[in-house]
N, C-alpha and C positions, 0 to 999 in steps of 0.2 A: 177632454177636460184638462185644464191646467192643474198643476199640483196644489196651488193655493186654494182654488175652488174646491178641490177634492178634500183637503184638510178641513175646510170650513163645513162642508156638508157632513163629513165624518163626525166631527165634533158635535154638530147640531143633532144628528141622529142619536148619538149616544147620550147626549144631554136629555133628549126627550125620552129615551129608553130608561134612563135612571129615574126620571120622574114617574114614568109608568110603573116601574118596579116598586117604588116607594108607595104609590097609591094602591097597587094590588096587594102588596105585603100588609098594609094597614087593613085592607078589606078582608083578606083570607087567612092571615096568620094570627097566632096569638102570642103573647109575650113569653109563655113557657115552652112553646113548641112551634117554631115557624113552619114546620112541615105537617102540621096537624090535619089540614084538609086532605093531603095525600094519604095519610094514614087512615083517616075515616073512609075515604073513597075506596081504598084498597079492601077494606072490610066488606063493602057492598059488593064489589066485584068477586070476592071469594065465594059468595053465595051463588053466582051465576056462571062463573068461568074458572078455569084452572089458572090461578095466579097465586104466587106466594104473597104473604102479607108483608110487602116491602114497599115503602113509599117511593123509592127511586124507580121501581117498575111502574108504579101508577103515574108518576110524573112523565115517564117516557110515553105512556099511553096518551097522555094529554098532548105531548109534543108531536106525536105522530099525526094528529089531526091538523096541526099547524104546518107540518112538513108537507102534507098532501095539498094544502092550500097554496104553499109556496111553489110546489111543482106545477100546479094549475097556472099560477102567475107567470112562471118561467115559460110555460108552453104557449100562453096567449096573453102577453103583458098588456096588449091594447084594450083588453076587456076590464082592466082594473084601474082604479084611481090611484093617485100617489098616496093618498091616505090609507087605502086598503093595503097597498104594498108595504107601507111603513108599519102598519099594525101587524100584519101576518108575519113578516120577517122579524119584527121586534119581539113579538110573542115567542117565536121559535127560539130566538137568541136567549130570551129570559128563561124559557124552560130548560134549555141545554145548560145554562148557567146554574140554575137550581139543581139539576141532576149532578153537575160537576161538584158542586158544594156538598151535596149529599154523599157522593162517592168518596170524596177526599176527607170527609169527617165521618169516618166509619162508625163512630159512636151513635150517630143519628140514624143508622140503617135499621 
């Protein structure tokens, strides 16, 4: 792949990723607490598993599901469409970005 094509594909991927982030943020977050669904979900898990009540731990649990999907794709890429590959890797990047923001803004932990 030539550098120019790589940059175009890179930019296109992150433009789509930003759009997906904005759509999911509007769907799952609220104005007063963008991590509210992770907090709520961690409360449910406390009743069934040993986990602390920490939204970044819950976000990592979500990310692990996507990480496993990405490992499956890496192992057998011919079984997946370009759309599936984009979705799974994009979601993994989004979850790790959310976790990064949570950890660097310790007041939200």
